[in-house]
N, C-alpha and C positions, 0 to 999 in steps of 0.2 A: 530361558536364555534371553539376554537382551538383543534387541534388533536395532542395528545403527543405519540411519538413513541419512541421504543427503537431499536438501531441499534447495532448489535454485530458483528462486523467484524472478521477476522480470527484470530486476536491477541487476542480474547475473552475479549476485553476491551469494556465494554459497555458504550455507548455514548448516553446521553438523549438530544433529540432535539425537538424543538417545531414548527409545522407548522400551519400558521393561513392564513385566507384570507387577502390580503393586506388591509391596512386601506383605506377607501375613500378619506381621506383629510390628508394633511401633518401636521406634528408637527411645532411648532414655532422654529426659530432660534434664537441663542444670537445675539445682535446688531452686534458683530464682524462677526459671520457667515453671517448675512444677508448684512453687507457690503461687505464681500468676493464675495457675489453672484451677485454684480452689474457690468454692462457693461457700461462705461460712456465715452463721446466723448473725442476724443484725445485732449490733452492740458490742462485738468481740473483733479481736485482732489476732491473727496468726502470724508468727515470726520464727524465723530459723534459729534453732538452739545449737545444732551440731549437725555436720554432714561429712562425706568422705573428704579427704583421707583420714579424718579424725574419727569417725565412726563409720563401721560397715556392717552390713547384715544384723543390725541391732533387734533383738526379740525382747529386751527388757532394760530398763534403765533404774537404777537405784540411787536416791539422795539419802546417803547414810547418816549415822548419828554424829559424825565427826566433821560434817560440812563438805564433805567429798561427794563426788558424782562417779559412778560406775555404770558400765553398760556390758551386757551379755551378748557376744556376737556369734553367730552361727552358719558361718560360710559353708559348711558341709550339706546344709538343707538343700534338697529334700533326701540326700542320700546318706546312709549310715556307714561311717567309716569303722575300721577294726579298733578295738579296744586301746586306747593310749596312742592311736594313730590319727586322731581328730585334729582339725584346724580350728576348732573353736577357741574363743578367747574371752576372758575378762578384762576389759581395759578401764583406767581410771581416766577421766575426761577433765581437761584443764582449762579455766578461762584465765590466762594470765593477765590480761589487760582489764579483767573486771568489767567488760562491756555486755556482759550477758550472752556471749556467743562463745562457744567452745573453739579454742585455737591451737590446742595440743593434746596429746594422749601419752599414756603410759600403759605398757601391757602388764597387769598384774597377775594373770595366769594364761598360760599358753598351752596350744596343743591339748585341749580337753575335748572329750567326746561327748555329743549331745548335750551340752549345757543350756539351759532355758531359763532359769531364774536363780536369783540371789537375794539372801536376807540377812541382816546383821544378827550375830549373837555372841554375846560376851566380847573376846578380843579376836573375833574372826567372822567369817561368813559362811552361812549355810548355803549349799548349791546343789540344785537337782541337775543330774546329768545320768539318765538311765543307764545302767539299772541301778544307780547309786544315788543316795543323797550324802554329800561330803561336808565336813567343816574345814574350811580353808582358812590357813593363817599367815600372816607376815610376822614370823618371829622376830627376825632381826631388824624390823622397822625400816627396810630399804625401799620400800614402795613395790615389792614384789613377793608373791606367795612363795613360801618355802616349807609349807607343811600341809598336808592333804590326807585327813583322816575320813574313813568310811565310816559312817554312821549308821545308815541303813542300806540295805542291798536287797536285790530280788525283784525290782520292779521291771514291769513290761518294757520290752527296747526294741521291738521290730518295725516300729513306724513311727516316723519323727512327729506325726501329727496327733499321736495318741499316747504320750509318755508323760511320766510324771514332771510336774511343772507347777508354776504360780504359787510359790510359797507367800503365804498371808499370815501374819500375827493378829489374831482375833482378840477383842475384849475379854474373852474368857480365859486368856493365857495359854491357849493352844495355837500352835502353828499348823495352819491348813495347807494341803496341796492338792492340786487337781490331778487326777489318775484315771479320768475316762473310762472308769468302771473296768480297767484291764485287770486280768489275772495276774497274781504274783504271790509268791510265799516270801514274806518280808521278815528279814532277820534284823535285830538290833543289836549292832556289834559292841555297845557298851554293856551289854548284859550277858553274864556267862551262862544263863539257861539256854535251852534248846527251843524255847518258845517262838513259834512263827506265826505269822498273821497272814490269812489269805484275804487279799483285798479285792478280789473279783466282785464286779458289781458295785464298787464303791469309790470314793476317794479316801484321801490319807490325812491323819493328824497326828501330833505328837507334841510332847512336853519334855525338854531336856532338863528343865529343872528338877523334874520328879521321875524322869527316867520311864515314861509312860508313851505307849504308842497305840493307836486304834484306828479302825475305819472311820470314814465319814460318809454320811448319806450324800448321794449325789451321783455324779458321773460326769464332772466337768471335763471338756476337751482342752480348752486354751482359755482361761479366763474365768473367776469366780468373783463376783462383787460382794462385799461384806457391809450390810447396813450398820447404822449406829447401834443398834440392839443385838447385833452378832448374826442376823439371819443371811443365809448365803444365797445368792442367786448365780447361777451358772450359765455357761456359755457353750453351745455345741453346734458348729456348721449352720444348719437352717434353723434351729432353735436358738434363736437369740437371747432368750431370757426365761429362765425357768427358777422357780423358788424351791428351795429344799425345805419342805415342810416340817419333818419329824427327824430329830436326831438319831444317828446310827444305835447309840448304846441302847436306846428304847426298843428298836426294831429287831435287834439281836439278843433279848432277853431268853427267848426260846427260839429254836431252829425250824419251827413249823408253820410259820405265816405264808399263805399263799402267794405272797409278793411283798416286797421290801422297796419297790420304786416309789420314792416320794418326791422326785423332782417334777414340779407342776408347771406346765407351761401357763404363764400368766399373761402373756400378750393379747391385747384386744384387737391388733391389727394384723395378725396371722403372718404371711412370709412377705408381704408387699413392702418394697423400699424404692427409693427414688434414684435410680442410677444415671449418671450422667456419661459413662462410657459404653460403648457397644461391646457385646460379648466377644470375647476372643475367638479366633477362627476355629480352634480346636473344639471350644466348648458348644460353638454353634453347630459344628458338624457333628459332634457326638450326640447332641440332642435330636438332630434331625434325624440320625440313624436309628436312635432308640425309640423316637415317635413312630417310625416305620414298623419296628419290631412290635410295638404295642398294638398297633393297628392290625399287624398280620396275626397277633395272638388273641384278638379280640379283647384287649384289656382297657378298662375306663381308667385310663392313666395319663397324666400329662406331666411333662418335665420341662421345666422352664431353663432357658439360658440366660435371662437378665431380669433385671427388676424383682428378683425375689432373693431373699437372703439363702446364701449356700456357703459363705466363708466367714461366718461370725466369729470374732475372737476378741480376747482381752477386756471383757466387761469389767466396767471399773465405776464403782460408786464415788459420787462427789460428795466429800465432807470437808471441802476447804473453807476459806473465809475471804476469798477474793471475788468470786462470782457474785451476781445478784442473788438475793435471798431465794428467789422462785427457783433456783438452780440446785439448791441444797437438797440433797436426796435424791437426784437424778443418777441414772446410770447410763454411762456412755459406752457403746460397744462398736468395734470396728467391723467393716465387713471387708476382707481383703480381696475378695472376688469383685465387689461391686464399687471398689476404690471410695469409700465413704465412712463417715462416723454417724452413727444413730444414737439418738437420745430417747430414753424412757423416763416417764414420770410415774413414780410408784405410789399406789394409793392403796392402804390397808381396807379390806372388805369388812364391812359391819357385821355379816352373818356368817363369816367363813374365817378361819385361822390364817388366811394367805392374803394376797394381793392382786392387784391388777395393774399392768404396765401400759401407759397410755402415751400416745403422741402429745406433744404441746400443742395448743391451739395454733401457734405460729408456724407448726411443722407438719400440718396435716398434708400437704403436698410437696415437701421438700425435706431434706436430711439436715441435720445439725451442720455437717460439713460434708460437701461432696467435691469430687475433682473429675476433670476431665483427662487426667493423665493416667493411663492404665497401669503405670508401673507404680502407682501410689498404693502402698500395702500396709495399712494401719494395723499392725498385728496386736499391738499392744498400747496400753495408756496408763498413766499414773498422775497421781496429784501429788505436787512437790510441797516442800515446806514452805514456799511463797503463796500456797493456794492456787496456784495456776494449773492448768491441765496440759500434760506433756503427751505428745503423740509419738509412737515409736514406729517409724515407717521403714520396713525391711527393704523396700525399694528393689523388687526384682521384676523382670520380664515375665516370669511364670511363678505361680504360688502354689499350684496344684501338686500334689503327689502324683509321681508317673504311673503309680499302681492302678489309677482309675482312669487312664487315658489309652485308647487303643494304640496298638504298636505303630501303625502307618502315620497315624497323626503325630506320633513323638519323633518321626524322622526329621521334621522341620522345627523341632523345639529344642532350645539349649536351656536345661533347667538351672544351670549356674550362670546364667547371663544376668549379671549385675552384683555377682558376689564380691565385688570391691567397691560397691555403693551402698548408701545407707544414710537416713536422715532422721533426725528428732526435731519436732516442731513445738513451740509453746503456744497455748491459746490463753489470752488474757482479755478482761474487759477492755473496749476501747477507751483510751485516754489514760489508763492505768500505766504505772512506771515499771519498767523491767528491774526486778529486785536481784542484785548479785550478792555474793557471800552469804552462804548458808549456816545456820547455827550448828555450833558444836556442842551438843547435848552431853557428850561423855565428859566434857570440861567442867560440866555444871556439878554443883553439890547437891545431894539428895533434897535438901529443903528446896533448892531453886526447881528441881524436877517436879516436885510436888506441886509447885505453883502453876507449873506447865500443864497440869492436868486440866487447869481452868481454860487453857487456850481455846479460841474458837475454831482452831483448824485441827483435825484430827490426826494428821501427820505428826504434829508436835505432842498431842495427847499420847498417842499409842505408843510413840517411842520413848516418851518420858516413863510411861507405864512400864514397858519391857526393861529399860535400863534399871529402875528400880527393883523390878523381880530379880535381874541379873545379881545386883549388889546385895540382896538381902539385907539390907540396913534397917534394923528395927528402931532406930531412933526416930522414924518419922510416923510411927503408928499413932502418937496422938493427933498429929496433924491431919493424917488420912481420916481418922475418926470424926474429927472436926468438919473436914469436907463431907463425908458420907451423911453426916447428920444436920448440917445446916446450910450447904451451899443450895443456892436458889435454882440451880440448873440441873435437870435429872441426869443428863449425860455425864456430868461432872461427878454427881453422887455415884453413878454406876462404875465410873474409872475408879474411884476411890475404894469401893466395895471389892472390885477384882485385884486391886493392888493389896489390899487386905489379904484377899485369899492366896494370892501369890507369895505372900509373907508368911503364910502358914498361921495367921492368927485371926481368921475369920470364925467368930464364935456363934454359938446357937442364937443367942439374942439378937446378934447383928443381923442374921439371915432372916429371923422372924420380923425383925423391923422393916426389911427390904420388902418382905410381901405385902406390907400395907402402905407402901410408898405410893404417892400419886402417878409417879412415873410408870408406865407400863414395863418399860425395859428392866427396870428394878423389881418389879412384881415377879415377872416370869423368872429372872435370873435369881432371885431369892428363893423361889420354890424349887429350882434345880440344885440349890446349894443347900438345902434343909438337912440332907443326909437321910439316913435310914432308921433313926431313932423314933420308936413309935409315939413318943411324945409330941412328935410335929404333925400327926396325922390330922387332929382337929383343924389346925391351921391350913392344911391344904384342902380338907373337904370344904372349908368355907370358901375357897375360891373356886368351886365348882359353878358358883353363881356369879362369878366376877361378871360385871358388865361388859369387859373386852374378852371377847370370845378366843384370843390367843392365850390370854392367861388361864381360861377354863381348860383349854386342851392342854396346857403344861400341868394343870392340876391333875388332869386324868393321867398323864404320862408318870407324874411323881407318885401317884397312889399305886400305880402298878408295880412298884418296887415293894410293896407290902402284901401281906395275905391275912385271911381271917374274914369273919362273918361282916365286920364293919365295913371293910373294903369291898366286899361283895355287894353290899346294899349300896354303897356310894357310887360305885361303877354302874350298876343297874339303874340308879336315879339319872346318872349322866347320860346313859344310853337313851332312857326314855326322852330326854330333853334334845339330845343331838343326833339320834340315830340317822337323820338323813343326811348329815355331813360325813362323807367318807373317811376323813381324817380323824374323826372321834371313834368311828367304827374300827379303824386300823389300830388306834392308840389302845383301846380297850383290849382288842384281841391280842395286842402285843404283850399283855400281862397274863400271868398264869391264872388268876382269879377270873378274868374275863374271858376265858377260853376254854372251859370244861363243862362238864354236864351239870355239875351244881350250880353254875350260874345261869344256864338255861333253865334249870327247874325254877331259879328264883325269878328269873324272867316271867315265866309262866304264872307263878303266884302273884305278879305285880300286873297280870293281865296285858302284858306288853304283846302277847300273840293273838289277842281276840280279833283284831281286825288287821289282816296282814297286806302289806303293800311292797312295792318293788325294793325299796331300801331295806325293810325288815328281811325280805328273802335274801338280799345281797349279805347281811350280816349273818344269817343262819348259813348261807352256802359257805361263807369263808370260815365259820366256826366249825362246820362238817369237815371242810378241808384239813383244818388243824387236827381234829380227832382221828380223821382217816391216817393222816401222816404220822400221828403219834403212835398209833396201832397198839392200842391197849384193849385187850378183849372185852373188860367190863364197860368201857367207854362206848365202844362200838356196839354193844348188845343194848345199852340203855339208849343210844342215839336211835337205833332202828327202831325200837319200840316205841319211841316218841314220834317217829316219821311214819310208819307203817303198822298195818294191824298183822295179825298172824297169817293172813293169806297174801300179804305182800302187797296190799293195796294201801295208797294215800291216806293219811289221816289229817294232813294239814295242807293249806294251800301253798303251792310252790314246791311240793316235796320233790317233784321229778328233778328240778334245777338244783335243789340242795344235794339230792342224792348223786347227780353227776360230779358236784364239787366233792363230796365225799369219796367217790371212787378215784378221782384225780388225785386226791391226797394219799389213798392207798397205792395208786399206782407209782406215784413219785417217790414213796418210801422204799418199793421194791422188796420189802421183807415178806416172809411167809407170815399168813394171817388166817385166822379162824372166822369165817363169815357166819352171822346168824341165820337161821333158815329162812327167815321172811325176807331178808335182804337178797339171799340167793333166789329166791322166788321172782323179786323184783327185777333183778339185773337179768335173768334168764328172759323175761319179757322185754327189757330194753335191747337184747341181743338181735332181736328181729329188725331193729332200726339200724340201717347200715351205717348211720353217724356214730354209734356207739359199739359196734360189733368188734373192732379192734381192741378197745379199751377193755370192753367185758372179757373178752378172751384172755387178755393179758391178766387181769384180775382173778380169773378163774385159776390160773395157772399157779398163783400165788396162794390159793385157798388151800387150807388143811381141814378136811372135815372133822366137824366136832364129834 
C-alpha cells in the first residue's frame, strides 16, 4: 500500500508526495526507448523494421519468394488454448511508402492455435501448430487464407516451449523442424498407409516432393541453424549451441545402439554471458530458495539467476552478403532471459568431425547485442533477401513458462503483459542503405532461377533451388550440369548437385564425380548420394583416408549400408585409425557389420586388442551392450567365451566394465534369455557388490536355465 505524506517546510508551502514500495517489475518502453537501450557491436546499426500495432507477439517472420513479408504471432503464449480457440495469427506486413519500415498489416490467418513457424511450399505455406503441420493456402488470392490441410499430426502439444517449430529448407531438399525430442506418433495424411513414426528423442524432417518423412538427429528446442554444408546446430535453453554430428538415418539402421544422442556441445565458453539487465524478482527469489535447499541437502550444486545462458532461442546461421566477410558463417543466438544476442564463430576441428564455437576477439567481454530493457525478448532471428539480420522481439514482461515458477511468486506476475506489443529490428552495417522492395522469385523463369544459384546470399540460392524442385522443370538440366561441373565456387556446385537430385536426374557418374570434388561439402554429400549398389564400394573405401576427418566419417557411415568381408575389413581398418574418436566408434557400431562377433574376431586377428586402453574398452563395452540387447544365444555364448574363462574369471583387461554394459543391454531388452554358465558365475560374484545387486537380480529373473 502507498503511504501519502504532507511535508511542510519552513516556507509553509505544503507539498504532497507519495512513497510506495518499488514495483517488482519494470514497465514497457516505447520502441524508440528500447532501441536507445541497446549496445551493438561496432560497425553496425540497428533500426526499427516493425512494431505494434502492426506486429504483436511475433515469434517468426518470413520474407517469402513473392517479395512479401509475413509474421507469425503467438499472443496465447505461455498458455495453451483449446483446439481452434487460439488467438494466434499469421499476418502480412506492408511497407506502403517503401521507407523500410512497416506501416500496415493484413491478417492472413486468424485464430490458429500454437502456430510458431511458416515456410513457403508451392502455392501455399507450411505452418507448424502443434499437434499439426498444416499446408495453408489463399485459393481465391484475396490476401486471406481459405484452405487449411493437415499434412502431419501427432506432435507433442502440452508445453508451448517444447513443440514442433522452426521449419527450415536444407540444401539436401529436406525440410527440417525442431521437435525438442518430444515423443509423438506422427501420421502423414497424404499417405493411405497406416505407417506412423515415433519421433521421441529426435527432431523431424520431411519431403513433400517425394512423400517421405523421418526423424532427424538432435532435439532442438527453438532454433536450429544450418550451415552451408547442411550441418545442423541446435539451440536449447542453457545449451546455446550444439552440433548434430551423425544423421538420424544411420543411427536407426538397427535398434540396439546404447545411445543415439549425437547433439554435441561445441561451445568453448560454457554458460557465461554478459547480461546488462538485473535478474527479475521471481528468478532471483527462486534461485535464493533453491540454493538454500541444495545446502540443506548437502548438494554440490549452484544455480545462477543471471549472467549465464538460460533462455537461448532462435539460433541462426549467417550466410548473407551484406555483413563483413568475417561474419560469414557466424551463428547468432538470442537469450530471452538475458535480453541479448550472442554470436559464435564456428571453426571445424582438424582431428574430429565436429566444430568448436568461439567468441569473437572483440566480444570476449561483451555480447554482439545487449539491452538494458528487461522486456527485450529476442526469440528468433532471420537473414533477409537484403542480407541483413532481422531480430524478432516478442517484447513481454515475462517470458518464462509458469510451470517452473513457485505459486506464491506467480501471484505478482501477469504472464500476458505485453501481448499487444512486439517489435522487429533490422541490423545492418553502419553506412549501408536500407533496401526496400524484395525480389519476386516466383515470377522468374527457371533459367533466371538457375542464375540465382550463384547469388552470394543464401536466401536467394536456397529459395531458387526450392522453387526449381517444386516446378520439376527438366529443361534446365543442361544448365545445372554446367554449373556443377564448371563453376568456380564450391557452394554453387553443391546447389546445382542437389537441384539435379531434386529433379530426379542425379546419376551415378555425377555422384562419383562429387566425391572427388575439392570442396568438402560436395565430397560429403556425394558419398551420401552414391546409393547402395556394390559398384560404389571402392569409391567409398578410398575416402576412409580422406585428409578431411568429416569425409572419413561419412565414408564409414556410407559403408555401413553394405555387408560382406570387404566391408568388415574396411571398417576394422577405420576403427584402428580412429577408435579414439567417439563419433567413429558410434558410426561403426551403427552398422550390422561393425556390431557383431565376427567383427570382434576380425579385430582380434588385426591385433587391435593386444594393448587395451580406455577408448578400446569403451568400444567393446558398447559392442557388448548391442549383443546383450540383440539377445541371440550364440552371440552371447561367443562373447562370454571371449571375455571369461570357464570359471567366470576375466580373460581381458576391462572385462568388468564390458560385462556391466552387456548386462545393461540384456536388462534393457527385457526378454527371456539363456545365460552361459561362466557368465552366471561372474554375475553371481558381482551380486555381492551393492552397486550391481539390483541389476543382477533383474537379469537372473530373465534367465532360463540351459
